[in-house]
VODO-510962 format. One record per residue (C-alpha): x, y, z; residue number from 1. Coordinates in nm, 2 decimals, always signed. Layout:
REM VODO-510962
+--------+--------+--------+-------+
:      u :      v :      w : gutor :
+--------+--------+--------+-------+
:      X :      Y :      Z :   NUM :
...
+--------+--------+--------+-------+
REM end
This chain:
REM VODO-510962
+--------+--------+--------+-------+
:      u :      v :      w : gutor :
+--------+--------+--------+-------+
:  +0.09 :  -1.08 :  -0.63 :     1 :
:  -0.23 :  -1.00 :  -0.38 :     2 :
:  -0.58 :  -0.94 :  -0.51 :     3 :
:  -0.69 :  -0.60 :  -0.54 :     4 :
:  -0.90 :  -0.47 :  -0.33 :     5 :
:  -1.24 :  -0.31 :  -0.47 :     6 :
:  -1.43 :  -0.16 :  -0.25 :     7 :
:  -1.69 :  +0.17 :  -0.32 :     8 :
:  -2.03 :  +0.25 :  -0.15 :     9 :
:  -2.28 :  +0.02 :  -0.27 :    10 :
:  -2.04 :  -0.24 :  -0.38 :    11 :
:  -2.12 :  -0.61 :  -0.33 :    12 :
:  -1.90 :  -0.93 :  -0.25 :    13 :
:  -1.87 :  -1.28 :  -0.23 :    14 :
:  -1.59 :  -1.31 :  +0.08 :    15 :
:  -1.46 :  -1.65 :  +0.18 :    16 :
:  -1.13 :  -1.78 :  +0.38 :    17 :
:  -0.99 :  -2.11 :  +0.45 :    18 :
:  -0.77 :  -2.19 :  +0.76 :    19 :
:  -0.41 :  -2.18 :  +0.76 :    20 :
:  -0.27 :  -2.51 :  +0.66 :    21 :
:  -0.46 :  -2.82 :  +0.83 :    22 :
:  -0.61 :  -2.59 :  +1.09 :    23 :
:  -1.03 :  -2.61 :  +1.13 :    24 :
:  -1.11 :  -2.30 :  +1.30 :    25 :
:  -1.45 :  -2.40 :  +1.29 :    26 :
:  -1.45 :  -2.75 :  +1.38 :    27 :
:  -1.61 :  -2.69 :  +1.69 :    28 :
:  -1.99 :  -2.56 :  +1.73 :    29 :
:  -1.88 :  -2.31 :  +2.02 :    30 :
:  -1.63 :  -2.16 :  +1.82 :    31 :
:  -1.89 :  -2.13 :  +1.49 :    32 :
:  -2.12 :  -1.97 :  +1.74 :    33 :
:  -1.91 :  -1.71 :  +1.84 :    34 :
:  -1.82 :  -1.63 :  +1.49 :    35 :
:  -2.12 :  -1.61 :  +1.42 :    36 :
:  -2.22 :  -1.39 :  +1.70 :    37 :
:  -1.90 :  -1.18 :  +1.57 :    38 :
:  -2.06 :  -1.12 :  +1.26 :    39 :
:  -2.37 :  -1.01 :  +1.40 :    40 :
:  -2.24 :  -0.79 :  +1.65 :    41 :
:  -2.03 :  -0.58 :  +1.38 :    42 :
:  -2.28 :  -0.58 :  +1.14 :    43 :
:  -2.45 :  -0.27 :  +1.25 :    44 :
:  -2.11 :  -0.11 :  +1.38 :    45 :
:  -1.99 :  -0.10 :  +1.04 :    46 :
:  -2.31 :  -0.09 :  +0.86 :    47 :
:  -2.28 :  -0.44 :  +0.65 :    48 :
:  -2.56 :  -0.61 :  +0.50 :    49 :
:  -2.52 :  -0.97 :  +0.50 :    50 :
:  -2.71 :  -1.16 :  +0.24 :    51 :
:  -2.57 :  -1.56 :  +0.28 :    52 :
:  -2.30 :  -1.70 :  +0.50 :    53 :
:  -2.23 :  -2.08 :  +0.52 :    54 :
:  -1.93 :  -2.21 :  +0.78 :    55 :
:  -1.78 :  -2.48 :  +0.71 :    56 :
:  -1.50 :  -2.69 :  +0.96 :    57 :
:  -1.20 :  -2.50 :  +0.75 :    58 :
:  -1.33 :  -2.21 :  +0.59 :    59 :
:  -1.57 :  -2.00 :  +0.60 :    60 :
:  -1.84 :  -1.78 :  +0.29 :    61 :
:  -2.00 :  -1.48 :  +0.34 :    62 :
:  -2.23 :  -1.24 :  +0.09 :    63 :
:  -2.26 :  -0.89 :  +0.17 :    64 :
:  -2.32 :  -0.54 :  +0.04 :    65 :
:  -2.07 :  -0.23 :  +0.19 :    66 :
:  -2.26 :  +0.05 :  +0.26 :    67 :
:  -2.06 :  +0.27 :  +0.39 :    68 :
:  -1.68 :  +0.19 :  +0.27 :    69 :
:  -1.59 :  -0.01 :  +0.59 :    70 :
:  -1.60 :  -0.38 :  +0.46 :    71 :
:  -1.24 :  -0.38 :  +0.53 :    72 :
:  -1.23 :  -0.27 :  +0.91 :    73 :
:  -1.55 :  -0.51 :  +0.95 :    74 :
:  -1.35 :  -0.83 :  +0.81 :    75 :
:  -1.03 :  -0.74 :  +1.02 :    76 :
:  -1.25 :  -0.67 :  +1.32 :    77 :
:  -1.46 :  -0.99 :  +1.31 :    78 :
:  -1.14 :  -1.20 :  +1.18 :    79 :
:  -0.88 :  -1.07 :  +1.41 :    80 :
:  -1.11 :  -1.10 :  +1.74 :    81 :
:  -1.22 :  -1.46 :  +1.67 :    82 :
:  -0.79 :  -1.58 :  +1.58 :    83 :
:  -0.72 :  -1.39 :  +1.95 :    84 :
:  -1.05 :  -1.63 :  +2.10 :    85 :
:  -0.94 :  -1.95 :  +1.91 :    86 :
:  -0.56 :  -1.92 :  +2.02 :    87 :
:  -0.63 :  -1.89 :  +2.36 :    88 :
:  -0.88 :  -2.20 :  +2.34 :    89 :
:  -0.66 :  -2.44 :  +2.12 :    90 :
:  -0.31 :  -2.26 :  +2.30 :    91 :
:  -0.13 :  -2.16 :  +2.01 :    92 :
:  +0.01 :  -1.88 :  +1.84 :    93 :
:  -0.01 :  -1.71 :  +1.49 :    94 :
:  -0.24 :  -1.68 :  +1.25 :    95 :
:  -0.53 :  -1.85 :  +1.17 :    96 :
:  -0.67 :  -1.76 :  +0.82 :    97 :
:  -0.39 :  -1.84 :  +0.55 :    98 :
:  -0.41 :  -1.54 :  +0.40 :    99 :
:  -0.63 :  -1.21 :  +0.34 :   100 :
:  -0.98 :  -1.29 :  +0.28 :   101 :
:  -1.04 :  -1.34 :  -0.09 :   102 :
:  -1.30 :  -1.05 :  -0.24 :   103 :
:  -1.45 :  -1.12 :  -0.58 :   104 :
:  -1.70 :  -0.80 :  -0.68 :   105 :
:  -2.04 :  -0.89 :  -0.74 :   106 :
:  -2.18 :  -0.72 :  -1.05 :   107 :
:  -2.54 :  -0.68 :  -1.02 :   108 :
:  -2.82 :  -0.86 :  -0.81 :   109 :
:  -2.84 :  -1.12 :  -1.08 :   110 :
:  -2.52 :  -1.25 :  -1.01 :   111 :
:  -2.60 :  -1.22 :  -0.66 :   112 :
:  -2.78 :  -1.48 :  -0.66 :   113 :
:  -2.56 :  -1.66 :  -0.84 :   114 :
:  -2.29 :  -1.62 :  -0.52 :   115 :
:  -2.55 :  -1.68 :  -0.22 :   116 :
:  -2.65 :  -2.04 :  -0.39 :   117 :
:  -2.33 :  -2.07 :  -0.44 :   118 :
:  -2.22 :  -2.01 :  -0.07 :   119 :
:  -2.55 :  -2.23 :  +0.03 :   120 :
:  -2.41 :  -2.52 :  -0.17 :   121 :
:  -2.11 :  -2.58 :  +0.00 :   122 :
:  -2.19 :  -2.83 :  +0.26 :   123 :
:  -2.33 :  -3.04 :  -0.09 :   124 :
:  -2.03 :  -3.03 :  -0.22 :   125 :
:  -1.83 :  -3.11 :  +0.06 :   126 :
:  -2.05 :  -3.43 :  +0.08 :   127 :
:  -2.16 :  -3.33 :  +0.39 :   128 :
:  -2.50 :  -3.36 :  +0.36 :   129 :
:  -2.72 :  -3.41 :  +0.03 :   130 :
:  -3.00 :  -3.14 :  +0.09 :   131 :
:  -2.87 :  -2.81 :  +0.18 :   132 :
:  -3.13 :  -2.74 :  +0.41 :   133 :
:  -2.99 :  -3.04 :  +0.64 :   134 :
:  -2.69 :  -2.82 :  +0.73 :   135 :
:  -2.71 :  -2.60 :  +1.02 :   136 :
:  -2.42 :  -2.32 :  +0.96 :   137 :
:  -2.59 :  -2.19 :  +0.70 :   138 :
:  -2.85 :  -1.89 :  +0.65 :   139 :
:  -3.02 :  -2.14 :  +0.41 :   140 :
:  -3.27 :  -2.17 :  +0.66 :   141 :
:  -3.33 :  -1.81 :  +0.75 :   142 :
:  -3.53 :  -1.78 :  +0.37 :   143 :
:  -3.87 :  -1.84 :  +0.34 :   144 :
:  -4.00 :  -1.84 :  +0.69 :   145 :
:  -4.32 :  -1.70 :  +0.80 :   146 :
:  -4.20 :  -1.55 :  +1.14 :   147 :
:  -3.97 :  -1.24 :  +1.13 :   148 :
:  -3.72 :  -1.43 :  +1.35 :   149 :
:  -3.41 :  -1.25 :  +1.44 :   150 :
:  -3.26 :  -1.33 :  +1.15 :   151 :
:  -2.88 :  -1.28 :  +1.06 :   152 :
:  -2.89 :  -1.21 :  +0.72 :   153 :
:  -3.11 :  -0.95 :  +0.58 :   154 :
:  -3.41 :  -1.23 :  +0.43 :   155 :
:  -3.63 :  -1.03 :  +0.26 :   156 :
:  -3.37 :  -0.85 :  +0.05 :   157 :
:  -3.27 :  -1.24 :  -0.07 :   158 :
:  -3.62 :  -1.34 :  -0.12 :   159 :
:  -3.69 :  -1.05 :  -0.31 :   160 :
:  -3.41 :  -1.11 :  -0.57 :   161 :
:  -3.51 :  -1.46 :  -0.60 :   162 :
:  -3.89 :  -1.36 :  -0.69 :   163 :
:  -4.00 :  -1.71 :  -0.51 :   164 :
:  -3.91 :  -2.00 :  -0.34 :   165 :
:  -4.01 :  -2.20 :  -0.65 :   166 :
:  -3.71 :  -2.02 :  -0.83 :   167 :
:  -3.47 :  -2.02 :  -0.58 :   168 :
:  -3.50 :  -2.42 :  -0.57 :   169 :
:  -3.49 :  -2.42 :  -0.90 :   170 :
:  -3.13 :  -2.23 :  -0.87 :   171 :
:  -3.02 :  -2.47 :  -0.61 :   172 :
:  -3.10 :  -2.77 :  -0.82 :   173 :
:  -2.91 :  -2.62 :  -1.11 :   174 :
:  -2.58 :  -2.51 :  -0.90 :   175 :
:  -2.50 :  -2.85 :  -0.75 :   176 :
:  -2.32 :  -3.02 :  -0.97 :   177 :
:  -2.09 :  -2.67 :  -1.04 :   178 :
:  -1.81 :  -2.67 :  -0.87 :   179 :
:  -1.72 :  -2.29 :  -0.97 :   180 :
:  -1.85 :  -1.96 :  -1.04 :   181 :
:  -1.78 :  -1.81 :  -1.37 :   182 :
:  -1.57 :  -1.53 :  -1.21 :   183 :
:  -1.41 :  -1.36 :  -1.42 :   184 :
:  -1.04 :  -1.15 :  -1.35 :   185 :
:  -0.73 :  -0.92 :  -1.48 :   186 :
:  -0.42 :  -0.77 :  -1.28 :   187 :
:  -0.57 :  -0.99 :  -1.00 :   188 :
:  -0.92 :  -0.81 :  -1.02 :   189 :
:  -1.17 :  -1.08 :  -0.91 :   190 :
:  -1.57 :  -0.98 :  -1.04 :   191 :
:  -1.86 :  -1.19 :  -1.06 :   192 :
:  -2.04 :  -1.01 :  -1.40 :   193 :
:  -1.93 :  -0.91 :  -1.75 :   194 :
:  -1.65 :  -0.87 :  -1.90 :   195 :
:  -1.79 :  -0.47 :  -1.96 :   196 :
:  -1.80 :  -0.43 :  -1.55 :   197 :
:  -1.47 :  -0.57 :  -1.53 :   198 :
:  -1.34 :  -0.31 :  -1.77 :   199 :
:  -1.45 :  -0.07 :  -1.63 :   200 :
:  -1.36 :  -0.18 :  -1.25 :   201 :
:  -1.00 :  -0.14 :  -1.42 :   202 :
:  -1.04 :  +0.15 :  -1.55 :   203 :
:  -1.12 :  +0.29 :  -1.24 :   204 :
:  -0.85 :  +0.13 :  -1.10 :   205 :
:  -0.63 :  +0.27 :  -1.34 :   206 :
:  -0.69 :  +0.64 :  -1.25 :   207 :
:  -0.71 :  +0.61 :  -0.90 :   208 :
:  -0.39 :  +0.50 :  -0.93 :   209 :
:  -0.25 :  +0.72 :  -1.21 :   210 :
:  -0.43 :  +0.97 :  -0.97 :   211 :
:  -0.17 :  +0.88 :  -0.70 :   212 :
:  +0.10 :  +0.84 :  -0.91 :   213 :
:  +0.06 :  +1.22 :  -0.98 :   214 :
:  -0.02 :  +1.35 :  -0.65 :   215 :
:  +0.33 :  +1.18 :  -0.52 :   216 :
:  +0.56 :  +1.33 :  -0.80 :   217 :
:  +0.38 :  +1.67 :  -0.69 :   218 :
:  +0.50 :  +1.59 :  -0.37 :   219 :
:  +0.83 :  +1.51 :  -0.48 :   220 :
:  +0.85 :  +1.83 :  -0.68 :   221 :
:  +0.73 :  +2.01 :  -0.37 :   222 :
:  +1.01 :  +1.89 :  -0.17 :   223 :
:  +1.26 :  +1.94 :  -0.46 :   224 :
:  +1.13 :  +2.33 :  -0.50 :   225 :
:  +1.14 :  +2.35 :  -0.07 :   226 :
:  +1.54 :  +2.20 :  -0.07 :   227 :
:  +1.64 :  +2.46 :  -0.34 :   228 :
:  +1.49 :  +2.74 :  -0.17 :   229 :
:  +1.59 :  +2.64 :  +0.15 :   230 :
:  +1.97 :  +2.65 :  -0.01 :   231 :
:  +1.88 :  +2.97 :  -0.17 :   232 :
:  +1.88 :  +3.13 :  +0.17 :   233 :
:  +2.15 :  +3.00 :  +0.36 :   234 :
:  +2.36 :  +3.10 :  +0.03 :   235 :
:  +2.20 :  +3.48 :  +0.10 :   236 :
:  +2.30 :  +3.47 :  +0.44 :   237 :
:  +2.65 :  +3.37 :  +0.40 :   238 :
:  +2.68 :  +3.63 :  +0.12 :   239 :
:  +2.62 :  +3.90 :  +0.35 :   240 :
:  +2.70 :  +3.77 :  +0.73 :   241 :
:  +3.01 :  +3.59 :  +0.52 :   242 :
:  +2.88 :  +3.29 :  +0.80 :   243 :
:  +2.74 :  +2.97 :  +0.73 :   244 :
:  +2.40 :  +2.94 :  +0.95 :   245 :
:  +2.43 :  +2.55 :  +0.97 :   246 :
:  +2.78 :  +2.58 :  +1.12 :   247 :
:  +2.84 :  +2.84 :  +1.38 :   248 :
:  +2.75 :  +2.85 :  +1.70 :   249 :
:  +2.46 :  +3.04 :  +1.86 :   250 :
:  +2.59 :  +3.13 :  +2.17 :   251 :
:  +2.73 :  +3.53 :  +2.05 :   252 :
:  +2.42 :  +3.76 :  +2.02 :   253 :
:  +2.59 :  +3.85 :  +1.63 :   254 :
:  +2.55 :  +3.44 :  +1.55 :   255 :
:  +2.20 :  +3.46 :  +1.76 :   256 :
:  +2.04 :  +3.72 :  +1.51 :   257 :
:  +2.20 :  +3.56 :  +1.22 :   258 :
:  +1.95 :  +3.28 :  +1.35 :   259 :
:  +1.66 :  +3.51 :  +1.36 :   260 :
:  +1.73 :  +3.67 :  +0.98 :   261 :
:  +1.74 :  +3.22 :  +0.90 :   262 :
:  +1.40 :  +3.17 :  +1.07 :   263 :
:  +1.26 :  +3.50 :  +0.91 :   264 :
:  +1.35 :  +3.40 :  +0.57 :   265 :
:  +1.28 :  +3.00 :  +0.63 :   266 :
:  +0.91 :  +3.13 :  +0.71 :   267 :
:  +0.82 :  +3.40 :  +0.53 :   268 :
:  +1.01 :  +3.28 :  +0.16 :   269 :
:  +1.05 :  +2.89 :  +0.18 :   270 :
:  +0.69 :  +2.91 :  +0.36 :   271 :
:  +0.84 :  +2.64 :  +0.63 :   272 :
:  +0.58 :  +2.53 :  +0.91 :   273 :
:  +0.78 :  +2.53 :  +1.28 :   274 :
:  +0.76 :  +2.17 :  +1.35 :   275 :
:  +1.00 :  +2.14 :  +0.95 :   276 :
:  +1.19 :  +2.42 :  +1.10 :   277 :
:  +1.28 :  +2.31 :  +1.44 :   278 :
:  +1.49 :  +2.00 :  +1.25 :   279 :
:  +1.75 :  +2.21 :  +1.10 :   280 :
:  +2.07 :  +2.22 :  +1.34 :   281 :
:  +2.04 :  +2.57 :  +1.42 :   282 :
:  +1.69 :  +2.51 :  +1.59 :   283 :
:  +1.73 :  +2.17 :  +1.73 :   284 :
:  +1.83 :  +2.24 :  +2.12 :   285 :
:  +1.53 :  +2.50 :  +2.10 :   286 :
:  +1.18 :  +2.45 :  +2.23 :   287 :
:  +0.88 :  +2.40 :  +1.97 :   288 :
:  +0.68 :  +2.65 :  +2.18 :   289 :
:  +0.99 :  +2.91 :  +2.14 :   290 :
:  +0.99 :  +2.94 :  +1.81 :   291 :
:  +0.70 :  +3.13 :  +1.73 :   292 :
:  +0.82 :  +3.39 :  +1.99 :   293 :
:  +1.15 :  +3.40 :  +1.83 :   294 :
:  +0.99 :  +3.44 :  +1.54 :   295 :
:  +0.76 :  +3.73 :  +1.64 :   296 :
:  +1.04 :  +3.91 :  +1.82 :   297 :
:  +1.25 :  +3.90 :  +1.48 :   298 :
:  +1.00 :  +4.03 :  +1.29 :   299 :
:  +0.97 :  +4.31 :  +1.56 :   300 :
:  +1.34 :  +4.36 :  +1.53 :   301 :
:  +1.35 :  +4.42 :  +1.13 :   302 :
:  +1.06 :  +4.63 :  +1.19 :   303 :
:  +1.22 :  +4.85 :  +1.39 :   304 :
:  +1.56 :  +4.84 :  +1.13 :   305 :
:  +1.73 :  +4.67 :  +1.42 :   306 :
:  +1.78 :  +4.37 :  +1.23 :   307 :
+--------+--------+--------+-------+
REM end
């Protein structure tokens, strides 16, 4: 069972994904630059705030805020375009990343600091560098700079939630020996936060799923009621004309009038739309635009007492 996507306006997420099998999508600096450019170009398009990024040879981490509920589109655009170019360069086919990206919902800014520090410490945990500031492909060196620069991340926001540089360094030291975030989960919902937050998220998911089930039941009930009404209409016509309107040929004038009666009853008693009616056998040989004209003609005949 896949992890459930929990997305709402303003939701914050720690996202990561691995290359498929032993594939290292980011083992080339040019591909990393291309990936970072894709991220940057699409942040504005999908209104995503980026707070941290770390690109490793075989996976990546990002920490984001989803402002307009378009995070899945953002990730799909970035990853699919990256995979398209990588496959072309490496003369390969198929998927590049092992699965859907893993998204952990972050409760608030205090937990976001954990996710940011954890992401930025990946090169240290992997033994690539001893000092996270020595790693080129993370956003750590965009923080606490005197110049504004053309930052990829919202560095001002990140600096504010850490309060000051010394606290940021203390957090780096504290998390440097920790291999996992304190993520909790239930029913494939992953949360970086308190148990109460997870419970609230789970309740909202259950409410939404229950609402979907109720809507589906209503639609099934509506379809059943509609089929019952159609059956009653067919039977009424059989009782009056001794002909089954679903079986007869519509070459004679009498049978054409039966079809007009059927059309009126389907529209007025059953409330069917023309795109539903044209699927029924008596109307399949007609053009869609002709149904409206036929209905108006049938009504005029009825009003004159001729139908």
